[in-house]
C-alpha positions in Angstrom: 101.9 102.0 102.3 103.7 103.0 98.6 104.3 99.7 97.0 107.5 99.7 94.0 105.7 98.3 90.6 107.5 98.0 87.1 106.5 100.6 84.6 106.3 101.8 80.8 106.9 105.6 79.9 107.4 108.0 77.9 109.8 110.8 78.5 109.7 113.7 76.1 110.8 117.1 76.4 110.7 116.8 80.6 107.1 115.4 80.6 107.0 112.1 82.0 103.9 109.6 80.7 103.5 106.7 82.1 101.5 103.8 79.3 102.1 100.6 81.2 102.2 99.0 84.5 102.5 95.7 86.5 100.3 95.4 89.0 98.7 92.4 91.5 99.8 90.1 88.9 98.6 92.0 86.2 99.9 94.7 83.3 97.3 97.6 83.3 97.1 100.3 80.1 97.3 103.6 81.8 93.9 105.5 79.3 94.4 109.1 81.4 95.8 111.2 83.6 93.6 112.9 86.1 96.4 115.0 87.3 99.9 115.3 88.6 101.7 117.1 90.5 105.7 117.1 91.6 106.3 116.9 95.9 110.1 116.6 97.1 111.8 113.7 98.7 115.0 116.4 99.6 116.1 117.9 96.9 115.3 115.1 94.9 111.8 115.6 92.9 108.8 113.3 93.1 106.4 112.7 90.0 103.0 111.7 91.1 100.2 111.4 88.6 96.9 109.9 88.9 96.0 108.0 86.6 92.5 105.8 85.3 92.6 102.2 83.6 90.9 100.5 81.0 88.9 99.0 83.6 88.0 102.6 85.1 90.0 102.0 88.2 92.3 104.8 89.5 95.7 105.3 90.9 98.3 107.1 91.7 101.5 106.3 90.6 104.6 108.0 91.9 108.4 108.5 90.4 110.9 108.6 92.6 113.8 110.0 90.9 116.6 109.8 93.0 116.0 105.9 92.6 114.2 106.4 89.7 111.7 104.0 91.2 107.9 103.7 90.7 105.5 103.1 93.5 101.6 102.8 93.9 100.5 105.4 96.4 96.8 104.7 96.3 94.0 102.2 94.6 90.3 103.0 94.1 88.7 100.6 91.9 85.5 101.0 90.3 82.3 99.6 92.7 81.0 98.8 88.9 83.5 96.7 87.7 83.5 94.9 91.0 86.6 95.5 92.3 
């Protein structure tokens, strides 16, 4: 189930890049975007990003362009970090 989150992102020349987000009571910095793709909800694009944070955790973030809300769709914690 998707969890709504707050995200700081850059919008530049038709590109969207999440840079930081709040989740689990913490602020996480996006270190790398591994994948990004677009799906549709009705006629509105939903932008998805698989990202890695500084602590080597992976998250799938999604921006619904109709509601302009960000959500976390999936979380993969780094086993080496004890997550």
